[in-house]
PyMOL Python script that loads the backbone (N, CA, C, O; Angstrom):
from pymol import cmd

cmd.read_pdbstr("""\
ATOM      1  N   MET A   1      -2.320   9.432 -72.672  1.00  0.00           N
ATOM      2  CA  MET A   1      -2.737  10.242 -72.055  1.00  0.00           C
ATOM      3  C   MET A   1      -2.564  10.441 -70.180  1.00  0.00           C
ATOM      4  O   MET A   1      -2.691  11.379 -69.392  1.00  0.00           O
ATOM      5  N   GLY A   2      -2.224   9.030 -70.087  1.00  0.00           N
ATOM      6  CA  GLY A   2      -2.398   9.683 -68.208  1.00  0.00           C
ATOM      7  C   GLY A   2      -0.592   9.612 -68.159  1.00  0.00           C
ATOM      8  O   GLY A   2      -0.133   9.822 -67.037  1.00  0.00           O
ATOM      9  N   ILE A   3       0.463   9.330 -69.303  1.00  0.00           N
ATOM     10  CA  ILE A   3       1.772   9.370 -69.203  1.00  0.00           C
ATOM     11  C   ILE A   3       2.192  11.266 -69.217  1.00  0.00           C
ATOM     12  O   ILE A   3       3.041  11.842 -68.536  1.00  0.00           O
ATOM     13  N   ALA A   4       1.368  11.771 -70.108  1.00  0.00           N
ATOM     14  CA  ALA A   4       1.739  13.042 -70.036  1.00  0.00           C
ATOM     15  C   ALA A   4       0.871  13.823 -68.813  1.00  0.00           C
ATOM     16  O   ALA A   4       1.086  14.957 -68.387  1.00  0.00           O
ATOM     17  N   GLN A   5      -0.006  13.026 -68.448  1.00  0.00           N
ATOM     18  CA  GLN A   5      -0.303  13.623 -66.770  1.00  0.00           C
ATOM     19  C   GLN A   5       0.366  13.407 -65.807  1.00  0.00           C
ATOM     20  O   GLN A   5       0.343  14.130 -64.810  1.00  0.00           O
ATOM     21  N   SER A   6       1.087  12.370 -65.930  1.00  0.00           N
ATOM     22  CA  SER A   6       2.226  12.431 -64.918  1.00  0.00           C
ATOM     23  C   SER A   6       3.090  12.807 -64.734  1.00  0.00           C
ATOM     24  O   SER A   6       3.693  12.687 -63.667  1.00  0.00           O
ATOM     25  N   ILE A   7       3.531  13.501 -65.875  1.00  0.00           N
ATOM     26  CA  ILE A   7       4.859  13.947 -66.000  1.00  0.00           C
ATOM     27  C   ILE A   7       4.583  15.678 -66.233  1.00  0.00           C
ATOM     28  O   ILE A   7       5.517  16.292 -66.749  1.00  0.00           O
ATOM     29  N   ARG A   8       3.192  16.545 -65.822  1.00  0.00           N
ATOM     30  CA  ARG A   8       2.905  17.611 -66.593  1.00  0.00           C
ATOM     31  C   ARG A   8       3.759  18.617 -65.926  1.00  0.00           C
ATOM     32  O   ARG A   8       3.565  19.781 -66.276  1.00  0.00           O
ATOM     33  N   ASN A   9       4.692  18.389 -65.006  1.00  0.00           N
ATOM     34  CA  ASN A   9       5.515  19.671 -64.622  1.00  0.00           C
ATOM     35  C   ASN A   9       7.249  19.085 -64.224  1.00  0.00           C
ATOM     36  O   ASN A   9       8.107  19.400 -63.399  1.00  0.00           O
ATOM     37  N   ALA A  10       7.118  18.035 -65.389  1.00  0.00           N
ATOM     38  CA  ALA A  10       9.034  17.758 -65.322  1.00  0.00           C
ATOM     39  C   ALA A  10       9.562  18.678 -65.430  1.00  0.00           C
ATOM     40  O   ALA A  10      10.519  18.781 -64.663  1.00  0.00           O
ATOM     41  N   ALA A  11       9.270  20.075 -66.543  1.00  0.00           N
ATOM     42  CA  ALA A  11      10.086  20.877 -66.964  1.00  0.00           C
ATOM     43  C   ALA A  11      10.348  21.725 -65.826  1.00  0.00           C
ATOM     44  O   ALA A  11      11.513  21.881 -65.462  1.00  0.00           O
ATOM     45  N   GLU A  12       9.506  22.225 -65.294  1.00  0.00           N
ATOM     46  CA  GLU A  12       9.061  22.977 -64.113  1.00  0.00           C
ATOM     47  C   GLU A  12      10.060  23.526 -63.237  1.00  0.00           C
ATOM     48  O   GLU A  12      10.922  22.650 -63.163  1.00  0.00           O
ATOM     49  N   PRO A  13      10.415  24.542 -62.511  1.00  0.00           N
ATOM     50  CA  PRO A  13      11.789  24.006 -61.542  1.00  0.00           C
ATOM     51  C   PRO A  13      10.533  23.709 -60.155  1.00  0.00           C
ATOM     52  O   PRO A  13       9.352  24.052 -60.201  1.00  0.00           O
ATOM     53  N   TRP A  14      11.203  23.010 -59.036  1.00  0.00           N
ATOM     54  CA  TRP A  14      10.687  22.812 -57.598  1.00  0.00           C
ATOM     55  C   TRP A  14      10.495  24.478 -57.312  1.00  0.00           C
ATOM     56  O   TRP A  14      11.161  25.502 -57.461  1.00  0.00           O
ATOM     57  N   THR A  15       9.148  24.088 -56.802  1.00  0.00           N
ATOM     58  CA  THR A  15       8.887  25.527 -55.431  1.00  0.00           C
ATOM     59  C   THR A  15       9.290  24.859 -54.144  1.00  0.00           C
ATOM     60  O   THR A  15       9.722  23.730 -53.912  1.00  0.00           O
ATOM     61  N   ALA A  16       9.081  25.658 -53.551  1.00  0.00           N
ATOM     62  CA  ALA A  16       9.138  25.598 -51.755  1.00  0.00           C
ATOM     63  C   ALA A  16       8.291  24.371 -51.431  1.00  0.00           C
ATOM     64  O   ALA A  16       8.552  23.284 -50.917  1.00  0.00           O
ATOM     65  N   LYS A  17       6.958  25.047 -52.014  1.00  0.00           N
ATOM     66  CA  LYS A  17       5.403  24.221 -51.847  1.00  0.00           C
ATOM     67  C   LYS A  17       5.580  22.975 -52.440  1.00  0.00           C
ATOM     68  O   LYS A  17       5.049  22.085 -51.776  1.00  0.00           O
ATOM     69  N   ASP A  18       6.145  22.586 -53.467  1.00  0.00           N
ATOM     70  CA  ASP A  18       6.588  21.381 -53.843  1.00  0.00           C
ATOM     71  C   ASP A  18       7.482  20.466 -52.997  1.00  0.00           C
ATOM     72  O   ASP A  18       7.311  19.250 -52.913  1.00  0.00           O
ATOM     73  N   VAL A  19       8.444  21.150 -52.381  1.00  0.00           N
ATOM     74  CA  VAL A  19       9.366  20.402 -52.044  1.00  0.00           C
ATOM     75  C   VAL A  19       8.399  19.828 -50.616  1.00  0.00           C
ATOM     76  O   VAL A  19       8.489  18.680 -50.180  1.00  0.00           O
ATOM     77  N   SER A  20       7.756  20.587 -50.206  1.00  0.00           N
ATOM     78  CA  SER A  20       7.192  20.723 -49.041  1.00  0.00           C
ATOM     79  C   SER A  20       5.840  19.613 -48.990  1.00  0.00           C
ATOM     80  O   SER A  20       5.320  19.075 -48.013  1.00  0.00           O
ATOM     81  N   LYS A  21       5.510  19.514 -50.456  1.00  0.00           N
ATOM     82  CA  LYS A  21       4.485  18.643 -50.376  1.00  0.00           C
ATOM     83  C   LYS A  21       5.281  17.100 -50.679  1.00  0.00           C
ATOM     84  O   LYS A  21       4.575  16.118 -50.450  1.00  0.00           O
ATOM     85  N   LEU A  22       6.599  16.854 -51.141  1.00  0.00           N
ATOM     86  CA  LEU A  22       6.835  15.903 -51.214  1.00  0.00           C
ATOM     87  C   LEU A  22       7.451  14.968 -49.796  1.00  0.00           C
ATOM     88  O   LEU A  22       7.541  13.764 -49.555  1.00  0.00           O
ATOM     89  N   LYS A  23       7.768  16.105 -49.121  1.00  0.00           N
ATOM     90  CA  LYS A  23       7.913  15.327 -47.848  1.00  0.00           C
ATOM     91  C   LYS A  23       6.773  15.297 -46.866  1.00  0.00           C
ATOM     92  O   LYS A  23       6.803  14.860 -45.716  1.00  0.00           O
ATOM     93  N   GLU A  24       6.032  15.692 -47.340  1.00  0.00           N
ATOM     94  CA  GLU A  24       4.340  15.509 -46.518  1.00  0.00           C
ATOM     95  C   GLU A  24       4.234  13.793 -47.229  1.00  0.00           C
ATOM     96  O   GLU A  24       4.173  12.727 -46.616  1.00  0.00           O
ATOM     97  N   LEU A  25       4.240  13.972 -48.286  1.00  0.00           N
ATOM     98  CA  LEU A  25       4.045  12.659 -49.052  1.00  0.00           C
ATOM     99  C   LEU A  25       4.872  11.245 -48.579  1.00  0.00           C
ATOM    100  O   LEU A  25       4.491  10.154 -48.155  1.00  0.00           O
ATOM    101  N   ALA A  26       6.021  11.759 -48.835  1.00  0.00           N
ATOM    102  CA  ALA A  26       6.996  10.712 -48.605  1.00  0.00           C
ATOM    103  C   ALA A  26       7.026  10.263 -46.767  1.00  0.00           C
ATOM    104  O   ALA A  26       7.682   9.271 -46.449  1.00  0.00           O
ATOM    105  N   ALA A  27       6.300  11.048 -45.699  1.00  0.00           N
ATOM    106  CA  ALA A  27       6.051  10.873 -44.828  1.00  0.00           C
ATOM    107  C   ALA A  27       4.838   9.684 -44.519  1.00  0.00           C
ATOM    108  O   ALA A  27       5.022   8.767 -43.718  1.00  0.00           O
ATOM    109  N   GLN A  28       3.772   9.841 -45.176  1.00  0.00           N
ATOM    110  CA  GLN A  28       2.818   8.670 -45.652  1.00  0.00           C
ATOM    111  C   GLN A  28       3.155   7.758 -46.064  1.00  0.00           C
ATOM    112  O   GLN A  28       2.283   6.955 -46.393  1.00  0.00           O
ATOM    113  N   ASN A  29       4.687   7.367 -46.280  1.00  0.00           N
ATOM    114  CA  ASN A  29       5.315   5.882 -46.943  1.00  0.00           C
ATOM    115  C   ASN A  29       4.602   5.675 -48.360  1.00  0.00           C
ATOM    116  O   ASN A  29       4.153   4.551 -48.582  1.00  0.00           O
ATOM    117  N   LEU A  30       4.477   6.537 -49.211  1.00  0.00           N
ATOM    118  CA  LEU A  30       3.611   6.199 -50.045  1.00  0.00           C
ATOM    119  C   LEU A  30       4.782   5.575 -51.389  1.00  0.00           C
ATOM    120  O   LEU A  30       6.002   5.668 -51.525  1.00  0.00           O
ATOM    121  N   PRO A  31       4.077   5.161 -51.921  1.00  0.00           N
ATOM    122  CA  PRO A  31       4.869   4.458 -53.425  1.00  0.00           C
ATOM    123  C   PRO A  31       5.673   5.852 -54.021  1.00  0.00           C
ATOM    124  O   PRO A  31       5.158   6.970 -54.022  1.00  0.00           O
ATOM    125  N   MET A  32       7.249   5.495 -54.599  1.00  0.00           N
ATOM    126  CA  MET A  32       7.420   6.849 -55.380  1.00  0.00           C
ATOM    127  C   MET A  32       6.470   6.489 -56.499  1.00  0.00           C
ATOM    128  O   MET A  32       5.830   7.541 -56.478  1.00  0.00           O
ATOM    129  N   SER A  33       6.073   5.992 -57.173  1.00  0.00           N
ATOM    130  CA  SER A  33       4.762   6.018 -58.529  1.00  0.00           C
ATOM    131  C   SER A  33       3.629   7.147 -57.969  1.00  0.00           C
ATOM    132  O   SER A  33       3.181   8.094 -58.617  1.00  0.00           O
ATOM    133  N   VAL A  34       3.292   6.766 -56.562  1.00  0.00           N
ATOM    134  CA  VAL A  34       2.155   7.426 -56.181  1.00  0.00           C
ATOM    135  C   VAL A  34       2.562   8.985 -56.284  1.00  0.00           C
ATOM    136  O   VAL A  34       1.959   9.774 -57.012  1.00  0.00           O
ATOM    137  N   ILE A  35       3.552   9.301 -55.546  1.00  0.00           N
ATOM    138  CA  ILE A  35       3.905  10.652 -55.222  1.00  0.00           C
ATOM    139  C   ILE A  35       4.142  11.093 -56.701  1.00  0.00           C
ATOM    140  O   ILE A  35       3.542  12.098 -57.083  1.00  0.00           O
ATOM    141  N   SER A  36       5.098  10.321 -57.713  1.00  0.00           N
ATOM    142  CA  SER A  36       5.168  11.257 -59.112  1.00  0.00           C
ATOM    143  C   SER A  36       3.869  11.237 -59.584  1.00  0.00           C
ATOM    144  O   SER A  36       3.661  12.186 -60.340  1.00  0.00           O
ATOM    145  N   LEU A  37       2.739  10.376 -59.391  1.00  0.00           N
ATOM    146  CA  LEU A  37       1.589  10.863 -60.001  1.00  0.00           C
ATOM    147  C   LEU A  37       0.705  12.271 -59.327  1.00  0.00           C
ATOM    148  O   LEU A  37      -0.096  12.950 -59.969  1.00  0.00           O
ATOM    149  N   ARG A  38       1.142  12.512 -57.689  1.00  0.00           N
ATOM    150  CA  ARG A  38       0.249  13.215 -56.987  1.00  0.00           C
ATOM    151  C   ARG A  38       1.087  14.746 -57.577  1.00  0.00           C
ATOM    152  O   ARG A  38       0.477  15.805 -57.728  1.00  0.00           O
ATOM    153  N   LEU A  39       2.608  14.566 -57.858  1.00  0.00           N
ATOM    154  CA  LEU A  39       3.163  15.721 -58.000  1.00  0.00           C
ATOM    155  C   LEU A  39       3.437  16.296 -59.439  1.00  0.00           C
ATOM    156  O   LEU A  39       3.983  17.354 -59.752  1.00  0.00           O
ATOM    157  N   GLY A  40       2.801  15.105 -60.382  1.00  0.00           N
ATOM    158  CA  GLY A  40       2.973  15.348 -61.623  1.00  0.00           C
ATOM    159  C   GLY A  40       4.534  15.550 -62.152  1.00  0.00           C
ATOM    160  O   GLY A  40       4.859  16.116 -63.196  1.00  0.00           O
ATOM    161  N   ARG A  41       5.334  15.005 -61.268  1.00  0.00           N
ATOM    162  CA  ARG A  41       6.891  14.485 -62.192  1.00  0.00           C
ATOM    163  C   ARG A  41       6.986  13.416 -62.052  1.00  0.00           C
ATOM    164  O   ARG A  41       6.362  12.739 -61.235  1.00  0.00           O
ATOM    165  N   PRO A  42       8.038  12.936 -63.067  1.00  0.00           N
ATOM    166  CA  PRO A  42       8.340  11.857 -63.467  1.00  0.00           C
ATOM    167  C   PRO A  42       9.394  11.357 -62.054  1.00  0.00           C
ATOM    168  O   PRO A  42      10.031  12.131 -61.339  1.00  0.00           O
ATOM    169  N   GLU A  43       9.335   9.897 -61.941  1.00  0.00           N
ATOM    170  CA  GLU A  43      10.260   9.096 -60.696  1.00  0.00           C
ATOM    171  C   GLU A  43      11.265   9.624 -60.412  1.00  0.00           C
ATOM    172  O   GLU A  43      11.644  10.108 -59.346  1.00  0.00           O
ATOM    173  N   PRO A  44      12.151   9.473 -62.247  1.00  0.00           N
ATOM    174  CA  PRO A  44      13.831  10.187 -61.123  1.00  0.00           C
ATOM    175  C   PRO A  44      13.594  11.615 -60.930  1.00  0.00           C
ATOM    176  O   PRO A  44      14.373  11.935 -60.032  1.00  0.00           O
ATOM    177  N   ALA A  45      12.781  12.880 -61.381  1.00  0.00           N
ATOM    178  CA  ALA A  45      12.810  14.006 -60.700  1.00  0.00           C
ATOM    179  C   ALA A  45      12.771  13.621 -59.023  1.00  0.00           C
ATOM    180  O   ALA A  45      13.565  13.889 -58.121  1.00  0.00           O
ATOM    181  N   ILE A  46      11.796  13.052 -59.032  1.00  0.00           N
ATOM    182  CA  ILE A  46      11.327  12.877 -57.412  1.00  0.00           C
ATOM    183  C   ILE A  46      12.670  11.889 -56.565  1.00  0.00           C
ATOM    184  O   ILE A  46      12.781  12.052 -55.350  1.00  0.00           O
ATOM    185  N   LEU A  47      13.175  11.367 -56.945  1.00  0.00           N
ATOM    186  CA  LEU A  47      14.265  10.510 -56.464  1.00  0.00           C
ATOM    187  C   LEU A  47      15.226  11.322 -56.345  1.00  0.00           C
ATOM    188  O   LEU A  47      15.624  11.344 -55.180  1.00  0.00           O
ATOM    189  N   SER A  48      15.954  12.211 -57.229  1.00  0.00           N
ATOM    190  CA  SER A  48      16.844  13.305 -57.289  1.00  0.00           C
ATOM    191  C   SER A  48      16.414  14.402 -56.135  1.00  0.00           C
ATOM    192  O   SER A  48      17.045  14.646 -55.107  1.00  0.00           O
ATOM    193  N   LYS A  49      15.475  14.855 -56.466  1.00  0.00           N
ATOM    194  CA  LYS A  49      14.880  16.010 -55.292  1.00  0.00           C
ATOM    195  C   LYS A  49      15.086  15.589 -54.225  1.00  0.00           C
ATOM    196  O   LYS A  49      15.751  16.206 -53.393  1.00  0.00           O
ATOM    197  N   ALA A  50      14.460  14.237 -53.984  1.00  0.00           N
ATOM    198  CA  ALA A  50      14.461  14.204 -52.421  1.00  0.00           C
ATOM    199  C   ALA A  50      15.752  13.718 -52.097  1.00  0.00           C
ATOM    200  O   ALA A  50      15.883  13.369 -50.924  1.00  0.00           O
ATOM    201  N   MET A  51      16.779  13.600 -52.866  1.00  0.00           N
ATOM    202  CA  MET A  51      18.022  13.087 -52.305  1.00  0.00           C
ATOM    203  C   MET A  51      19.049  14.186 -52.386  1.00  0.00           C
ATOM    204  O   MET A  51      20.147  13.971 -51.873  1.00  0.00           O
ATOM    205  N   GLN A  52      18.852  15.149 -52.876  1.00  0.00           N
ATOM    206  CA  GLN A  52      19.313  16.304 -52.580  1.00  0.00           C
ATOM    207  C   GLN A  52      18.275  17.364 -51.515  1.00  0.00           C
ATOM    208  O   GLN A  52      18.648  18.536 -51.470  1.00  0.00           O
ATOM    209  N   SER A  53      17.323  17.086 -50.883  1.00  0.00           N
ATOM    210  CA  SER A  53      16.688  17.491 -49.954  1.00  0.00           C
ATOM    211  C   SER A  53      16.667  16.508 -48.961  1.00  0.00           C
ATOM    212  O   SER A  53      15.835  16.650 -48.065  1.00  0.00           O
ATOM    213  N   GLY A  54      17.504  15.420 -48.933  1.00  0.00           N
ATOM    214  CA  GLY A  54      17.351  14.331 -47.784  1.00  0.00           C
ATOM    215  C   GLY A  54      16.203  14.099 -47.265  1.00  0.00           C
ATOM    216  O   GLY A  54      16.041  14.422 -46.088  1.00  0.00           O
ATOM    217  N   ILE A  55      15.168  13.514 -47.968  1.00  0.00           N
ATOM    218  CA  ILE A  55      13.808  13.588 -47.851  1.00  0.00           C
ATOM    219  C   ILE A  55      14.533  11.502 -48.232  1.00  0.00           C
ATOM    220  O   ILE A  55      15.378  11.070 -49.016  1.00  0.00           O
ATOM    221  N   LYS A  56      13.395  10.642 -46.927  1.00  0.00           N
ATOM    222  CA  LYS A  56      13.721   9.344 -47.439  1.00  0.00           C
ATOM    223  C   LYS A  56      12.678   8.951 -47.787  1.00  0.00           C
ATOM    224  O   LYS A  56      11.585   8.953 -47.221  1.00  0.00           O
ATOM    225  N   LEU A  57      13.208   8.359 -49.391  1.00  0.00           N
ATOM    226  CA  LEU A  57      11.570   7.738 -49.907  1.00  0.00           C
ATOM    227  C   LEU A  57      11.881   5.966 -49.927  1.00  0.00           C
ATOM    228  O   LEU A  57      12.398   5.212 -50.752  1.00  0.00           O
ATOM    229  N   MET A  58      11.168   5.752 -48.334  1.00  0.00           N
ATOM    230  CA  MET A  58      11.429   4.357 -48.312  1.00  0.00           C
ATOM    231  C   MET A  58      10.132   3.854 -47.210  1.00  0.00           C
ATOM    232  O   MET A  58       9.972   3.809 -45.991  1.00  0.00           O
ATOM    233  N   PRO A  59       9.554   3.609 -48.113  1.00  0.00           N
ATOM    234  CA  PRO A  59       7.983   3.040 -47.728  1.00  0.00           C
ATOM    235  C   PRO A  59       8.148   1.771 -46.497  1.00  0.00           C
ATOM    236  O   PRO A  59       8.550   0.626 -46.704  1.00  0.00           O
ATOM    237  N   LEU A  60       7.755   2.299 -45.322  1.00  0.00           N
ATOM    238  CA  LEU A  60       7.918   1.063 -44.228  1.00  0.00           C
ATOM    239  C   LEU A  60       6.946  -0.280 -44.671  1.00  0.00           C
ATOM    240  O   LEU A  60       7.283  -1.422 -44.357  1.00  0.00           O
ATOM    241  N   ASN A  61       5.710   0.007 -45.431  1.00  0.00           N
ATOM    242  CA  ASN A  61       4.992  -1.255 -45.376  1.00  0.00           C
ATOM    243  C   ASN A  61       5.249  -1.938 -46.961  1.00  0.00           C
ATOM    244  O   ASN A  61       4.443  -2.447 -47.740  1.00  0.00           O
ATOM    245  N   ARG A  62       6.377  -1.766 -47.043  1.00  0.00           N
ATOM    246  CA  ARG A  62       7.261  -2.972 -47.747  1.00  0.00           C
ATOM    247  C   ARG A  62       8.084  -3.516 -47.276  1.00  0.00           C
ATOM    248  O   ARG A  62       8.766  -2.845 -46.501  1.00  0.00           O
ATOM    249  N   PRO A  63       8.487  -5.049 -47.481  1.00  0.00           N
ATOM    250  CA  PRO A  63       9.771  -5.390 -46.781  1.00  0.00           C
ATOM    251  C   PRO A  63      10.626  -5.477 -47.608  1.00  0.00           C
ATOM    252  O   PRO A  63      10.498  -5.430 -48.832  1.00  0.00           O
ATOM    253  N   PRO A  64      11.911  -5.659 -46.754  1.00  0.00           N
ATOM    254  CA  PRO A  64      13.247  -5.414 -47.437  1.00  0.00           C
ATOM    255  C   PRO A  64      13.269  -6.485 -48.395  1.00  0.00           C
ATOM    256  O   PRO A  64      12.522  -7.419 -48.104  1.00  0.00           O
ATOM    257  N   TYR A  65      13.853  -6.587 -49.343  1.00  0.00           N
ATOM    258  CA  TYR A  65      14.562  -7.488 -50.081  1.00  0.00           C
ATOM    259  C   TYR A  65      15.057  -8.517 -49.288  1.00  0.00           C
ATOM    260  O   TYR A  65      15.775  -8.450 -48.291  1.00  0.00           O
ATOM    261  N   GLY A  66      14.485  -9.670 -49.974  1.00  0.00           N
ATOM    262  CA  GLY A  66      14.881 -10.882 -49.183  1.00  0.00           C
ATOM    263  C   GLY A  66      13.984 -11.202 -48.442  1.00  0.00           C
ATOM    264  O   GLY A  66      13.913 -12.422 -48.298  1.00  0.00           O
ATOM    265  N   GLY A  67      13.158 -10.553 -47.825  1.00  0.00           N
ATOM    266  CA  GLY A  67      12.353 -10.548 -46.327  1.00  0.00           C
ATOM    267  C   GLY A  67      10.794 -10.939 -46.769  1.00  0.00           C
ATOM    268  O   GLY A  67       9.913 -11.028 -45.913  1.00  0.00           O
TER     269      GLY A  67
END
""", "prot")
cmd.dss("prot")
cmd.show_as("cartoon", "prot")
cmd.util.cbc("prot")
cmd.orient("prot")
């Protein structure tokens, strides 16, 4: 059930409101898994839309690799 809930909008087209919410969540430095749950879309879709829209998904609260 949790998986179905997390991808409830997977087949839906992105709206301007969805992209705006993605920008807002990304600005809060949330992990992609949390953004995925909040938007109801799979992580690959989040990543793809973020790249298309120029939205950075790099939480500042995580140390870089090797750091």
